[in-house]
C-alpha positions in Angstrom: 191.5 71.4 -25.0 194.7 73.0 -25.9 195.8 72.8 -29.2 199.4 71.4 -29.2 201.2 70.7 -32.2 202.6 67.1 -32.5 206.2 67.1 -32.2 206.6 70.4 -30.4 208.8 70.9 -27.6 207.6 74.1 -25.4 211.0 76.1 -25.9 209.9 75.6 -29.7 207.2 78.6 -29.1 207.6 80.4 -26.7 211.0 80.8 -27.8 209.8 82.0 -31.1 206.7 83.6 -29.6 209.5 86.0 -27.2 211.7 86.9 -30.8 209.4 88.2 -32.9 208.5 90.2 -30.1 211.9 90.9 -29.9 211.6 92.3 -33.2 208.2 93.7 -33.7 209.4 95.8 -30.9 213.3 96.6 -31.6 213.0 96.3 -35.5 209.2 96.1 -36.7 210.5 97.1 -40.5 212.6 94.1 -40.7 210.3 92.1 -40.2 208.9 90.9 -44.0 212.6 91.1 -45.1 212.8 86.9 -46.1 216.3 87.7 -47.7 218.1 88.6 -44.1 216.0 86.5 -41.8 214.7 83.5 -43.7 217.9 81.4 -43.4 218.4 82.0 -39.7 213.9 80.9 -39.7 215.2 77.9 -41.2 218.5 76.4 -39.3 215.4 76.8 -35.9 213.3 75.3 -37.7 215.9 72.6 -38.8 217.1 72.9 -34.9 213.8 72.1 -34.2 212.3 69.7 -36.2 215.9 67.5 -34.8 215.0 68.6 -31.4 218.3 70.6 -30.8 217.4 72.5 -28.4 221.3 74.5 -28.6 220.3 74.9 -31.8 217.8 76.1 -31.5 218.0 78.9 -29.4 221.4 80.0 -31.2 219.8 79.9 -34.4 216.5 82.2 -32.6 220.3 84.5 -31.4 221.0 84.6 -35.2 217.3 85.9 -36.1 217.2 88.6 -33.9 220.7 90.0 -34.2 220.0 89.7 -39.0 216.7 92.2 -37.5 218.5 94.3 -34.9 220.7 94.5 -37.5 219.4 94.9 -40.7 216.7 97.8 -38.8 220.1 100.0 -38.0 221.7 99.8 -40.9 217.9 101.0 -42.7 217.7 103.2 -40.3 221.3 104.8 -41.0 220.1 105.2 -44.3 216.8 107.1 -44.0 219.5 109.8 -42.3 
C-alpha cells in the first residue's frame, strides 16, 4: 500500500525531489544554508499549499538558482 500525503499533488513531491537532487549533485555545500534557501523553500511550500503549480515551480527554480549562486560564491572565496 502506497503512502500518499493528504492534499499533496503529484507534481509537488516529484519536482521538490528533482530540485534537491540538482543541488545535491551541483551545490551540496549549500543544502543546509537556510538563510539562502529558506525563503525559496517557504515560497514553494506556500505555492503547493495553494495548489498554485506556477508559483510552486517558480519558487523551485529560484531555490536552485539561489543554491547555485551561493555555491559559486563560496567556491570563489575558497580559490
